[in-house]
Structure formats: C-alpha cells, structure tokens
C-alpha positions in Angstrom: 18.8 -4.3 -16.2 15.7 -6.4 -14.8 12.8 -6.4 -17.3 9.8 -4.0 -16.6 6.5 -5.4 -15.8 5.1 -4.5 -19.3 8.5 -5.8 -20.7 7.5 -9.1 -18.8 4.3 -9.3 -20.6 5.7 -8.2 -23.8 7.1 -11.6 -24.4 3.7 -12.5 -25.7 2.8 -8.9 -26.5 6.0 -7.2 -28.0 7.0 -3.6 -26.6 7.5 -2.2 -23.2 9.4 0.4 -21.8 11.5 0.1 -18.7 11.4 2.3 -15.3 12.7 1.8 -12.2 10.7 2.0 -9.1 11.8 2.0 -5.3 9.4 0.4 -3.1 9.0 0.9 0.9 11.4 -1.6 2.6 13.8 -4.0 1.7 14.1 -7.9 2.5 14.7 -11.4 1.1 11.9 -11.6 -1.5 11.8 -15.7 -0.7 11.7 -16.7 2.9 12.6 -20.1 4.1 10.2 -20.2 6.6 7.0 -22.2 5.6 4.1 -19.9 5.3 0.6 -19.8 3.7 1.1 -18.3 0.1 -0.4 -15.0 -0.3 -3.6 -15.0 -2.4 -3.9 -12.3 -5.1 -7.0 -11.6 -7.0 -6.1 -9.7 -10.3 -8.6 -7.2 -11.6 -7.6 -5.7 -14.7 -9.4 -4.7 -18.0 -7.1 -5.8 -20.5 -6.8 -9.7 -21.2 -3.4 -10.0 -22.2 -2.5 -7.9 -19.0 -4.5 -10.3 -16.8 -2.6 -13.3 -18.4 0.8 -11.2 -18.0 0.2 -10.4 -14.3 -1.1 -14.3 -13.7 2.0 -15.8 -14.9 4.3 -13.3 -13.5 2.7 -14.2 -9.9 2.3 -17.7 -10.2 6.2 -18.0 -10.9 6.5 -16.8 -7.6 6.6 -19.7 -4.7 4.9 -18.0 -1.9 2.2 -16.2 -4.1 -0.7 -17.7 -5.7 -3.4 -16.1 -8.1 -7.0 -16.7 -6.5 -8.6 -15.3 -9.6 -9.2 -12.6 -12.1 -11.7 -10.1 -12.7 -12.5 -8.0 -16.0 -14.4 -5.4 -14.6 -15.6 -3.6 -11.1 -18.5 -5.2 -9.9 -17.1 -8.7 -10.8 -14.0 -7.7 -8.8 -16.2 -7.0 -5.7 -18.1 -10.3 -6.2 -14.9 -12.2 -6.3 -13.2 -10.2 -3.6 -16.1 -11.2 -1.6 -16.4 -14.9 -2.5 -12.7 -15.5 -2.6 -11.4 -13.3 0.4 -8.0 -13.0 -1.3 -4.9 -11.4 0.7 -4.3 -8.9 -1.9 -6.5 -7.4 -4.7 -4.4 -6.0 -7.4 -6.8 -3.5 -8.9 -5.8 -1.5 -12.3 -7.0 2.0 -12.0 -8.6 2.0 -15.4 -10.6 -1.0 -14.7 -14.2 -0.9 -17.0 -17.5 -0.5 -15.1 -17.6 0.3 -11.6 -15.0 3.2 -10.7 -11.9 1.6 -9.2 -11.8 4.1 -6.2 -15.6 2.9 -5.3 -14.3 -0.5 -5.6 -11.7 0.3 -3.1 -14.0 2.0 -0.5 -16.3 -0.8 -0.9 -14.0 -3.4 -0.2 -12.1 -1.3 2.8 -15.1 -1.0 4.5 -16.4 -4.2 4.4 -16.7 -5.6 7.9 -14.0 -8.3 8.8 -12.8 -7.7 5.2 -9.1 -9.5 5.1 -8.6 -8.1 1.5 -6.0 -5.3 1.0 -5.8 -3.1 -2.1 -2.7 -2.7 -4.3 -3.5 -0.2 -7.0 -1.9 0.2 -10.4 -1.9 3.7 -12.2 -0.3 5.0 -15.6 1.8 7.4 -13.5 2.4 8.8 -10.3 -0.4 11.6 -10.7 -0.5 13.3 -7.1 -4.2 13.5 -7.0 -4.9 9.7 -7.9 -2.3 8.6 -5.4 -3.9 10.8 -2.5 -7.4 9.6 -3.7 -6.1 6.1 -3.8 -4.8 6.3 0.0 -8.1 8.0 1.1 -10.2 5.0 -0.4 -8.5 2.7 1.3 -5.9 1.4 -0.8 -2.6 -0.1 0.9 -0.4 1.3 -1.8 -0.3 2.8 -5.6 2.4 1.5 -8.2 2.9 2.5 -11.8 1.8 0.0 -14.3 5.3 -0.4 -15.7 7.1 -1.1 -12.3 9.6 -3.4 -12.0 8.3 -7.3 -11.8 10.6 -7.4 -8.5 9.3 -4.1 -7.2 5.6 -5.4 -8.0 6.3 -8.7 -5.9 7.7 -6.7 -3.1 4.9 -4.4 -3.0 2.3 -7.4 -3.0 4.5 -9.2 0.0 4.4 -5.8 1.7 0.8 -4.9 1.3 -0.4 -8.3 2.4 2.0 -7.9 5.5 -0.2 -4.6 6.4 2.5 -2.5 5.4 2.3 0.2 2.7 3.5 0.4 -0.7 4.7 3.4 -2.6 7.7 5.2 -3.7 9.5 7.5 -2.0 8.7 10.4 -4.6 5.2 9.4 -4.0 5.2 9.5 -0.4 6.9 13.1 -0.5 4.4 14.5 -2.5 1.6 13.0 -0.8 2.8 14.5 2.6 3.6 17.8 0.8 -0.5 17.7 -0.2 -1.4 17.0 3.4 1.0 19.6 4.9 0.2 22.4 1.9 -3.5 22.4 1.4 -6.2 22.8 3.8 -9.3 20.3 3.5 -12.5 20.9 5.2 -12.7 16.9 5.1 -9.5 16.5 7.0 -9.3 14.7 10.2 -9.4 16.8 13.1 -6.9 16.4 16.1 -9.8 15.9 18.4 -9.9 12.3 16.7 -6.7 11.5 18.4 -8.3 12.3 22.2 -8.7 8.7 22.6 -5.5 7.4 22.1 -3.1 6.8 25.2 0.1 8.8 25.4 2.1 5.5 24.5 -0.2 5.0 21.5 0.2 8.4 20.2 3.9 7.9 20.4 3.5 4.6 18.5 1.5 6.3 15.8 4.1 8.8 15.6 6.5 6.3 15.1 4.3 4.6 12.0 4.4 7.9 10.5 8.2 8.1 10.8 8.6 4.9 8.8 9.4 2.3 11.7 8.5 -1.2 11.4 7.0 -3.3 14.2 10.5 -4.5 15.2 11.9 -1.1 14.8 9.2 0.3 17.1 9.7 -2.6 19.7 13.7 -1.7 19.6 12.8 2.2 19.8 10.2 1.9 23.0 12.2 -1.4 24.4 9.4 -3.5 24.4 8.7 -6.7 22.6 7.8 -7.4 18.9 4.1 -8.6 19.9 4.0 -5.5 22.4 4.7 -3.0 19.7 2.4 -5.3 17.1 -0.5 -5.0 19.7 0.4 -1.1 20.0 -0.6 -0.7 16.6 -3.3 -2.8 16.2 -5.1 -0.8 19.0 -4.3 2.4 17.2 -5.5 1.0 14.1 -8.5 -0.3 15.8 -9.3 3.3 17.6 -8.8 5.3 14.7 -10.7 2.7 12.3 -7.8 2.7 10.1 -7.7 -0.5 7.5 -3.9 -0.1 7.1 -0.7 1.3 8.2 -0.9 3.8 5.3 -4.2 5.3 6.5 -2.4 6.0 10.1 0.4 7.8 8.4 -2.2 10.0 6.6 -4.2 10.8 9.9 -0.6 11.4 12.0 -0.1 14.3 9.0 -3.6 15.6 8.9 -4.2 15.8 12.6 -0.8 17.5 13.0 0.4 14.8 15.3 3.5 14.8 12.8 5.0 17.6 10.8 6.7 17.3 7.6 10.7 18.0 7.8 11.8 20.4 5.3 14.9 21.4 6.8 18.2 22.0 4.6 19.8 18.7 3.5 17.0 16.6 5.4 14.1 16.8 3.3 15.0 14.1 0.7 15.7 11.6 3.2 13.1 12.6 6.3 10.3 13.4 4.3 10.2 9.9 2.5 10.5 7.8 5.7 6.9 8.1 6.5 6.3 4.9 4.4 9.6 3.1 5.5 11.5 3.8 2.7 14.9 2.4 3.1 
C-alpha cells in the first residue's frame, strides 16, 4: 500500500496513519507532452509539514514549489506576488482565517490562483464552507501522496478535487437544507438554452471532452461554452458551477434505489 501523506512526511518525523482517498477523475500522472510546470504555493503553519509537502512536490517532474507561507497574511502577500497556479492551504493556518484567505484570493480581479484546502477530516460544514469561499477542492491531510498530486493537477486544470463521499454529502446538504443565502433560479436567466445544458452536464460530472462528445461539438466549442457560463455566473471554477446548479434547482440529486451511490457522486466527475 502506498504511504499516506503523513507517512511520507514521517520519513523524518516518525509515525503517521494510512487512509485511502479517491479523487475526482483518473489519468496518467506524468504527461509526456512538454508543458509549463504547475507552480504551487504551500501555506501551512507547521514547519515540518511545509518541508514534507515541499519535498513531495519537488519530486514531481511537472510541479514546482513557488514558495511557502507560515500564516494567513503571508499567504495572501505571496499569492499576490508569486501568482502560483495552486495555493495548497491548510485549514488550521495561523493568523488570518483560512476561509478569509480563500475568499480574498478567489475574489481578486484576474487572479489565476486556485485554492486546494487541506483539513483534518471530511467535516460536512468545513467542506461546504471551503467551496462557498471559493476553494476548488478539499482533501484530508493524510491523503495518499498520489491522490494529493492528482488533486493539485486537477485543480490547476480548472477541475474540482473532492472525494466521492464528500461530494454526496455536499449535494445532500444543498438539497435538504434551505438557505436564505442560496442562489435563486433567476440567476440563470441570462444563460442561453445551450449554456443551461452545458451547466447541467458539468454538474453531472462530465469533462470538457465528454461534453463535446455528448453535444457533438468540438472540444474548443465545449470549453468556450463552459467558460461563458462561468463568466456570466461569476464562478471561479467548476466546483462553484456544480454548487450553483443544485442551489438554483437546475439539477436535482438522484436518490433512486440502486442509483444513489454512483449517481450523486458524479457531480465532480468521479470515475
């Protein structure tokens, strides 16, 4: 069994527990095509954890550590200065609240930085709050190293990173707990019929390539549709599109017998 993230750090720290986490999507971790390395800013209050994460990321050929921060305010400054592709943000980061850091980064004009949150456990409220703040994904701290890297790559590519169990609980909460702050159906009025269809397919877990096949259009056209929907709804990433699709009632959770386990979990493209 692969070592867990904590176990990887334990080479110099000792201890650690194992836990498997299946991330959104699949694919070859190492692409043969030359492309710019994914630049990651690590924000973690523990010095040894920062060092362990840095060593793990530096070992990957397509990832580089752009910098590291020990507290919230520093993370914001470095995110602005370095403009990394991904901010790997620990929820227990000292100083400025991690949710506030996420909101500030996500709301920055023209910000290319996407946030991947690390938490102690898959607590429903924390996952939901992370997504609402603008995070592109949420992983537990003792995720498998391969799962962490897969999450970073997917977040950098504009996708979402959550475990299937997390996705289902988030959807259940959206469907079952009325929230006066939830987006109203009127928010979708400016979308065209095709854009509504594309948004529903995104919420159903389809990638751009799968959307293109479903609609019989080119990959570029599918990507353009998704981009226009995100722009009109001011969504920072696909995870927010999924949330809006359920909040506005465009998509309903499927709880039919025999379908719940594999249907509700597809909203974030779980393979």
